[in-house]
C-alpha positions in Angstrom: 30.1 -135.1 96.0 26.8 -136.2 97.7 24.2 -133.9 99.2 20.8 -132.3 98.6 19.8 -129.4 96.5 20.7 -126.0 97.9 18.8 -122.9 97.3 21.4 -121.4 95.0 21.7 -124.6 92.9 18.0 -125.7 92.7 16.5 -123.0 90.6 16.9 -124.5 87.1 15.6 -127.9 88.2 12.6 -126.6 90.2 11.9 -123.9 87.7 11.7 -126.6 85.0 9.3 -128.6 87.1 7.2 -125.5 87.8 7.2 -124.5 84.1 5.5 -127.7 83.0 3.4 -128.6 86.0 -0.4 -128.0 85.7 -0.5 -126.8 89.2 1.5 -124.6 91.6 3.9 -126.6 93.8 3.1 -126.7 97.5 5.8 -125.9 100.0 6.0 -129.6 100.9 6.5 -130.6 97.2 9.2 -128.1 96.7 10.9 -129.1 99.9 10.8 -132.8 98.8 12.4 -131.9 95.5 15.2 -130.0 97.4 15.7 -132.9 99.7 16.5 -135.4 97.0 19.8 -137.1 97.7 22.1 -136.2 94.8 25.5 -137.2 93.8 26.9 -134.2 91.9 29.3 -134.8 89.1 31.2 -132.6 86.7 31.8 -133.8 83.1 34.1 -132.3 80.5 33.0 -131.7 76.9 32.4 -134.7 74.7 32.0 -137.2 77.5 29.2 -139.8 77.7 27.0 -139.5 80.8 25.1 -142.8 80.0 25.5 -145.1 77.1 23.2 -147.2 75.0 23.0 -150.7 76.5 23.4 -149.4 80.1 21.1 -150.7 82.8 21.3 -147.8 85.3 20.0 -147.8 88.8 19.9 -144.0 88.8 18.9 -141.1 86.6 20.2 -137.6 86.5 19.3 -133.9 86.1 21.3 -131.3 84.2 22.3 -128.4 86.4 24.7 -126.5 84.2 25.7 -126.9 80.6 24.1 -128.6 77.6 23.9 -132.4 76.9 22.5 -134.3 74.0 20.7 -137.6 73.3 22.2 -139.4 70.3 22.4 -142.6 68.4 25.1 -143.9 66.2 25.2 -146.2 63.2 27.5 -149.2 63.0 29.7 -147.1 60.6 30.1 -144.4 63.3 27.7 -141.8 61.9 25.9 -139.9 64.7 22.4 -138.4 64.8 21.6 -136.1 67.7 18.0 -136.6 68.7 17.6 -133.7 71.3 19.5 -131.2 73.3 19.1 -131.1 77.1 19.5 -127.8 79.1 19.7 -127.0 82.8 16.6 -128.4 84.6 16.1 -131.3 82.3 16.0 -135.0 83.4 17.2 -136.6 80.1 17.0 -140.3 81.2 13.9 -140.4 83.4 12.7 -143.2 81.2 15.3 -145.4 82.9 12.9 -145.7 85.8 10.8 -148.0 83.7 13.1 -149.2 80.8 15.6 -151.8 81.9 18.1 -151.1 79.1 18.8 -147.7 77.6 18.4 -147.6 73.8 20.2 -144.2 73.5 23.4 -142.5 74.7 23.5 -139.1 76.4 26.7 -137.1 76.2 27.9 -133.6 77.0 28.2 -130.9 74.4 30.4 -128.6 76.6 31.3 -128.9 80.3 28.3 -130.1 82.3 27.4 -130.4 85.9 24.8 -133.1 86.6 23.1 -134.5 89.7 22.5 -138.3 89.9 19.7 -139.7 92.1 19.0 -143.3 92.7 15.8 -144.7 91.2 14.7 -145.9 94.7 14.8 -142.3 95.9 12.8 -141.1 92.9 10.2 -143.8 93.4 9.9 -142.9 97.1 9.3 -139.3 96.1 6.6 -140.2 93.6 4.8 -142.4 96.1 4.8 -139.6 98.7 3.8 -136.9 96.1 1.7 -138.4 93.3 1.3 -135.0 91.6 5.1 -134.8 91.1 4.8 -138.2 89.4 2.2 -136.8 87.0 4.5 -133.9 86.3 7.5 -136.2 85.5 5.2 -138.2 83.2 4.2 -135.0 81.5 7.9 -134.2 81.1 8.5 -137.5 79.2 5.5 -136.6 77.0 7.1 -133.2 76.2 10.4 -135.0 75.4 8.5 -137.1 72.9 6.9 -134.0 71.4 10.3 -132.4 71.0 11.5 -135.5 69.1 8.5 -135.3 66.8 9.2 -131.7 66.1 12.8 -132.5 65.3 11.7 -135.2 62.9 9.7 -132.7 61.1 12.5 -130.1 61.2 15.1 -132.4 59.7 12.8 -134.2 57.3 10.8 -131.4 55.8 12.4 -127.9 56.5 15.4 -126.5 54.5 18.7 -125.9 56.3 17.9 -122.2 56.9 14.6 -123.0 58.6 16.2 -125.9 60.5 18.8 -123.8 62.0 16.4 -121.0 62.9 14.1 -123.5 64.5 16.8 -125.0 66.7 17.9 -121.5 67.9 14.3 -120.6 68.6 13.8 -123.8 70.7 17.0 -123.3 72.7 16.3 -119.7 73.5 12.8 -120.6 74.6 13.8 -123.6 76.8 16.8 -121.7 78.3 14.5 -118.7 78.9 12.1 -120.8 81.0 14.9 -121.5 83.5 16.3 -118.0 83.4 19.4 -118.7 81.3 18.6 -116.7 78.2 18.4 -113.0 79.3 17.6 -110.6 76.4 17.4 -113.7 74.2 21.2 -114.3 74.6 22.6 -117.7 75.6 25.7 -119.8 75.5 25.9 -122.1 72.5 28.7 -124.6 73.0 28.1 -126.7 69.9 30.7 -126.5 67.2 29.7 -126.9 63.5 30.1 -130.6 63.2 27.8 -131.1 66.3 25.2 -128.8 64.8 25.5 -130.9 61.6 24.8 -134.1 63.6 21.6 -132.4 65.0 20.3 -130.9 61.7 21.2 -133.6 59.2 23.4 -131.3 57.1 27.2 -131.0 56.5 29.4 -128.8 58.6 30.1 -126.7 55.5 26.3 -126.1 55.1 26.1 -125.3 58.8 28.7 -122.5 58.3 26.9 -121.2 55.3 23.5 -121.2 57.0 24.8 -119.4 60.1 26.3 -116.8 57.8 22.9 -116.3 56.1 21.1 -115.9 59.4 23.6 -113.3 60.4 23.4 -111.5 57.1 19.6 -111.3 57.5 20.1 -109.5 60.8 18.4 -112.2 62.8 21.3 -113.4 65.0 24.8 -112.9 66.1 27.0 -115.9 67.0 30.4 -115.0 68.4 32.7 -116.9 70.8 30.0 -119.6 71.2 27.4 -117.1 72.4 24.1 -116.7 70.5 22.2 -113.4 70.5 18.8 -113.1 68.7 18.3 -109.6 67.4 15.0 -110.1 65.5 12.9 -112.7 67.4 9.8 -112.4 65.2 11.9 -112.6 62.1 13.7 -115.7 63.4 10.4 -117.4 64.4 9.0 -116.6 60.9 12.1 -118.1 59.2 11.7 -121.2 61.4 7.9 -121.6 61.3 8.4 -121.8 65.0 5.3 -122.5 67.1 6.3 -123.2 70.8 3.1 -125.2 71.5 5.0 -128.5 71.4 7.1 -127.3 74.4 3.9 -127.2 76.5 5.2 -124.6 78.9 2.5 -123.4 81.3 1.5 -119.7 81.5 2.3 -119.7 85.2 5.3 -117.5 86.2 7.9 -120.0 87.5 9.7 -117.5 89.6 
C-alpha cells in the first residue's frame, strides 16, 4: 500500500522527531514529514525487514510493533544490538552506507513505512533542520548501543533486565505508547536472552526476582512497572543517553 502519512497514523513518527529535535517544528516541516511518499508493509513476527549485506535504495520507519537490530555468528548465535519502537527509523544509515552490516527483524507483528532514499534526500535539501535532527537521531542510536555494551558487559542479570525495561518504558512513553508505565512486551525469553547475553533460564529467574521485589508485573506479554524509582535504582538507569528534549511533543 502506497501513500502519505495520515493524521491518525503519523503521531509516533512525528512525536519521535519532535522529542529529539532541538527546535519546535514549523508547520511546513511537519507538513513535509506528513507528505513523505510511503509504501506501508505489514510483517509478521520473526521476519527480517532488511538483512546484512543488503544494498537498499530505501529506508523505513516503524509505525507499530517492535523490531530489533541484530548480528549473528557463523555458528548461528545471535546478539540483539538494539530494540526499535514506533517512531524509530532503524536503518537511516543506509542513506550513506552502501551495504548494511546489520540485520533488522521483527519481534512481534510490525507495521512499517518504506520511503525511497531519493525522497528523503529531497526532504533534507528542502528542510536542512530536519537533516540535523535525523543526524541527531543516528547519534542517539549510537549512544543507545554504548549503553547496551555497558549493560551486557558490566551489570549483573538483574540490573540488565531492569535497565532494558526502564529504557523501553521511557522510549515508548515519548511516543505515547506506555500509559501508566504499561506497555506491550512481545519478546519471549530466548529473545530477551539474545539481548541481555544470558540464558533463557536466567531470564526466567530474573523476571521472577523483579516480580518478587514488587517492581514489575509481566503477564500475557504486557509489562507494568509498579515501582519506577525502585526499578531505576535496580538498573542504575540514567535516561541522559536517550537525549530526549524537555519540549512537550504533543
